[in-house]
Structure formats: C-alpha cells, structure tokens
KEKE-3310 file (N, C-alpha, C; in steps of 0.2 Angstrom, whole numbers, plus 5000, padded with zeros to 4 digits):
npx = (5535:5525:5515:5502:5500:5499:5488:5478:5478:5474:5461:5455:5456:5447:5435:5433:5432:5420:5410:5411:5407:5394:5388:5389:5380:5368:5366:5363:5351:5343:5341:5331:5329:5337:5350:5362:5375:5376:5373:5384:5395:5393:5391:5404:5411:5407:5412:5426:5428:5424:5434:5445:5453:5461:5453:5457:5459:5458:5454:5440:5435:5428:5434:5447:5449:5446:5458:5468:5465:5467:5480:5485:5482:5489:5501:5509:5514:5501:5500:5509:5503:5491:5496:5501:5489:5482:5490:5486:5473:5456:5444:5442:5440:5446:5454:5451:5439:5431:5431:5425:5412:5407:5407:5397:5386:5385:5382:5370:5363:5364:5358:5346:5342:5334:5334:5343:5351:5357:5358:5364:5376:5382:5387:5402:5409:5411:5403:5393:5387:5382:5372:5364:5359:5352:5342:5335:5334:5322:5312)
npy = (5258:5246:5243:5237:5239:5253:5254:5249:5259:5270:5266:5265:5278:5284:5278:5282:5296:5296:5291:5301:5312:5308:5308:5322:5327:5320:5327:5340:5337:5332:5343:5353:5367:5378:5387:5399:5398:5385:5378:5382:5377:5363:5360:5364:5355:5343:5345:5346:5333:5325:5329:5324:5333:5343:5348:5360:5367:5383:5388:5394:5394:5385:5379:5381:5373:5361:5360:5360:5348:5339:5341:5336:5323:5318:5321:5332:5350:5361:5372:5368:5356:5362:5370:5359:5353:5363:5363:5352:5352:5347:5350:5362:5359:5358:5348:5352:5360:5350:5341:5350:5352:5339:5338:5347:5341:5329:5335:5341:5329:5322:5330:5332:5343:5354:5355:5367:5374:5386:5395:5387:5383:5395:5396:5398:5397:5392:5400:5405:5393:5388:5398:5395:5382:5384:5392:5382:5370:5360:5362)
npz = (5558:5551:5536:5539:5552:5552:5544:5552:5563:5556:5552:5565:5569:5559:5562:5575:5572:5564:5573:5583:5576:5573:5586:5588:5579:5583:5595:5591:5584:5594:5602:5612:5609:5598:5600:5596:5601:5605:5594:5586:5593:5592:5578:5574:5582:5575:5562:5565:5570:5559:5550:5556:5565:5578:5593:5596:5585:5577:5565:5555:5542:5530:5518:5521:5532:5526:5518:5528:5534:5523:5521:5533:5533:5522:5526:5522:5520:5521:5511:5501:5497:5492:5481:5473:5470:5463:5452:5445:5441:5440:5429:5436:5449:5465:5477:5490:5488:5483:5495:5504:5498:5499:5513:5516:5510:5518:5530:5528:5525:5537:5546:5541:5533:5523:5505:5498:5487:5482:5493:5502:5496:5497:5510:5519:5531:5548:5557:5548:5544:5556:5558:5547:5549:5561:5555:5546:5552:5558:5572)
capx = (5529:5523:5509:5496:5499:5497:5481:5474:5478:5470:5454:5453:5455:5442:5430:5432:5429:5413:5406:5411:5402:5387:5386:5387:5373:5363:5365:5359:5344:5339:5341:5324:5329:5343:5353:5368:5382:5375:5374:5391:5399:5392:5393:5411:5414:5406:5417:5433:5429:5424:5441:5450:5457:5461:5448:5461:5460:5455:5451:5433:5434:5427:5439:5454:5448:5447:5465:5472:5463:5470:5488:5487:5481:5494:5507:5513:5512:5494:5501:5512:5498:5487:5500:5501:5482:5481:5494:5483:5466:5451:5438:5443:5438:5451:5453:5448:5432:5427:5430:5420:5406:5405:5405:5391:5381:5384:5379:5363:5359:5364:5353:5339:5341:5331:5339:5342:5357:5359:5359:5369:5382:5385:5390:5409:5413:5407:5397:5387:5384:5378:5366:5360:5356:5346:5336:5332:5333:5315:5311)
capy = (5255:5242:5245:5234:5243:5260:5254:5248:5265:5275:5263:5267:5286:5286:5275:5287:5302:5295:5290:5307:5317:5306:5311:5329:5327:5318:5332:5345:5334:5331:5349:5356:5373:5379:5393:5400:5396:5378:5375:5383:5372:5356:5359:5364:5348:5338:5346:5344:5326:5322:5330:5322:5339:5344:5353:5366:5371:5389:5390:5393:5394:5378:5377:5381:5367:5355:5360:5358:5341:5335:5341:5332:5316:5317:5323:5338:5356:5363:5376:5364:5352:5366:5371:5353:5352:5368:5362:5346:5353:5343:5354:5368:5356:5356:5343:5356:5361:5343:5339:5355:5350:5333:5339:5351:5336:5325:5338:5341:5323:5319:5334:5332:5350:5355:5356:5375:5374:5393:5398:5382:5384:5402:5395:5398:5396:5388:5404:5405:5386:5388:5402:5391:5376:5387:5394:5377:5363:5360:5360)
capz = (5558:5545:5533:5542:5558:5550:5541:5558:5566:5552:5553:5571:5569:5555:5565:5580:5569:5562:5579:5586:5572:5574:5592:5588:5575:5588:5600:5587:5582:5600:5606:5612:5606:5594:5602:5591:5604:5606:5587:5583:5596:5590:5571:5574:5584:5570:5557:5567:5570:5552:5547:5561:5567:5585:5595:5597:5579:5577:5558:5554:5535:5528:5513:5524:5536:5521:5516:5534:5535:5518:5522:5539:5530:5517:5529:5519:5522:5518:5505:5496:5495:5488:5475:5469:5468:5458:5446:5442:5442:5436:5428:5441:5455:5469:5482:5496:5486:5483:5502:5507:5495:5502:5520:5517:5508:5523:5536:5526:5525:5544:5550:5538:5531:5516:5499:5496:5484:5481:5499:5506:5493:5499:5517:5518:5537:5553:5560:5543:5544:5562:5557:5542:5553:5565:5551:5543:5556:5560:5579)
cpx = (5527:5516:5502:5495:5496:5489:5476:5473:5473:5462:5451:5451:5448:5435:5428:5429:5422:5408:5406:5406:5395:5384:5385:5381:5367:5361:5361:5352:5340:5338:5334:5324:5336:5346:5360:5374:5382:5376:5381:5395:5399:5393:5401:5414:5413:5411:5424:5434:5429:5431:5447:5455:5456:5456:5451:5462:5456:5452:5444:5431:5433:5432:5446:5454:5449:5455:5469:5471:5467:5478:5489:5487:5487:5501:5512:5510:5506:5495:5504:5507:5493:5490:5500:5494:5480:5484:5490:5476:5461:5445:5437:5440:5444:5449:5449:5441:5428:5426:5425:5413:5403:5403:5399:5385:5380:5381:5372:5359:5359:5359:5346:5337:5338:5336:5337:5349:5360:5362:5365:5376:5386:5389:5398:5413:5408:5401:5391:5384:5379:5371:5361:5356:5351:5340:5332:5331:5326:5315:5304)
cpy = (5252:5245:5243:5238:5250:5260:5253:5255:5270:5272:5265:5274:5287:5284:5280:5294:5301:5295:5297:5312:5315:5308:5318:5330:5326:5324:5338:5343:5334:5337:5352:5363:5375:5386:5393:5397:5388:5375:5376:5378:5365:5355:5360:5358:5343:5339:5344:5337:5323:5323:5328:5327:5340:5349:5360:5370:5377:5391:5389:5393:5387:5375:5376:5375:5361:5354:5358:5350:5336:5335:5336:5324:5314:5318:5327:5344:5358:5367:5372:5359:5356:5368:5365:5352:5357:5367:5356:5347:5349:5347:5359:5365:5354:5351:5346:5358:5355:5341:5343:5353:5344:5334:5342:5346:5332:5328:5339:5335:5321:5323:5335:5339:5350:5356:5364:5376:5381:5395:5393:5383:5390:5401:5394:5396:5393:5393:5404:5398:5386:5392:5398:5386:5379:5389:5388:5371:5364:5358:5360)
cpz = (5551:5542:5536:5548:5557:5548:5547:5562:5562:5552:5559:5572:5565:5558:5571:5578:5567:5568:5582:5582:5572:5580:5592:5584:5579:5593:5597:5586:5588:5604:5606:5608:5603:5596:5598:5594:5604:5599:5584:5586:5594:5583:5570:5576:5579:5564:5559:5567:5563:5549:5551:5563:5575:5587:5596:5591:5579:5571:5558:5547:5533:5523:5516:5529:5532:5519:5522:5535:5529:5519:5528:5536:5526:5520:5526:5521:5518:5511:5500:5493:5490:5481:5470:5466:5463:5452:5442:5443:5437:5435:5434:5448:5459:5474:5488:5494:5486:5490:5505:5505:5498:5509:5521:5515:5514:5529:5534:5527:5533:5548:5547:5535:5524:5511:5497:5493:5484:5488:5503:5503:5495:5506:5516:5525:5542:5556:5555:5543:5550:5561:5552:5545:5557:5561:5548:5547:5560:5568:5581)
residu = (UNK:UNK:UNK:UNK:UNK:UNK:UNK:UNK:UNK:UNK:UNK:UNK:UNK:UNK:UNK:UNK:UNK:UNK:UNK:UNK:UNK:UNK:UNK:UNK:UNK:UNK:UNK:UNK:UNK:UNK:UNK:UNK:UNK:UNK:UNK:UNK:UNK:UNK:UNK:UNK:UNK:UNK:UNK:UNK:UNK:UNK:UNK:UNK:UNK:UNK:UNK:UNK:UNK:UNK:UNK:UNK:UNK:UNK:UNK:UNK:UNK:UNK:UNK:UNK:UNK:UNK:UNK:UNK:UNK:UNK:UNK:UNK:UNK:UNK:UNK:UNK:UNK:UNK:UNK:UNK:UNK:UNK:UNK:UNK:UNK:UNK:UNK:UNK:UNK:UNK:UNK:UNK:UNK:UNK:UNK:UNK:UNK:UNK:UNK:UNK:UNK:UNK:UNK:UNK:UNK:UNK:UNK:UNK:UNK:UNK:UNK:UNK:UNK:UNK:UNK:UNK:UNK:UNK:UNK:UNK:UNK:UNK:UNK:UNK:UNK:UNK:UNK:UNK:UNK:UNK:UNK:UNK:UNK:UNK:UNK:UNK:UNK:UNK:UNK)
# end
C-alpha cells in the first residue's frame, strides 16, 4: 500500500472516530437523567472511539487505554512502546500520560464539565470517570 492510500485510510479512521465520539457526547448531554450504566456505556464508547479501539476492548484504566491506542497507531507492542517512551522522557511526561490528560481535557470541554483539577486529575479509570460525570454534568 502506498503512502497516499495509507493517509486516506488514516484520515477516514480519524474522521469516523471523531464523529463517533461526538455522537456519544451528544447522547450524554441529551439524556434526561444520568444513570450510572448509561453514563458508563457512553463515556466508554466515547473513549474507545477517540482512541480508535475496538468495542471489544476490556481495559478500563485510562493510561492503559492510551498505551494500547499509541501502540496500535505505531504498530508496535504496547510494552515495547512504553519502554522506549520511558527511555526518552520529557520532564517526566510520557506519551500515555499526555494522551490521557488531553483525553480528559476534551471530555471536560465536550461535556461542559466544570474545572475541578484536583478531583478530575484523580480519575484513573472509566468507572471513576462515569461517577465524576454523573456528579458534575448539570441536568
């Protein structure tokens, strides 16, 4: 496959991921009532779509999901990619921690969640994120 064809495929994947995540956010924003199972299902869908991961992915830890996504995009084993990343750290910021922070920022922006850095930064997995959203998403 040539480079142009690969770029087109990647562009389509990223566009579909963006649209899918926007649909999940809209469902959360339009829900008349936020029940845990509903929020969990749709924030999980949002994350998996943003990270271009399969709906069959079972991981719930946000940094682990970032690691899996990075490895998939780079087409290398997640642990090998992590070891390379740890060897070339930039002010102790890894690619997975940066990707996770950006994900949390985008979720906060897309859902209109209030800024609560201390509590939001403590969110480490999808269940915690779902509970945070229920607590702060105004209905």
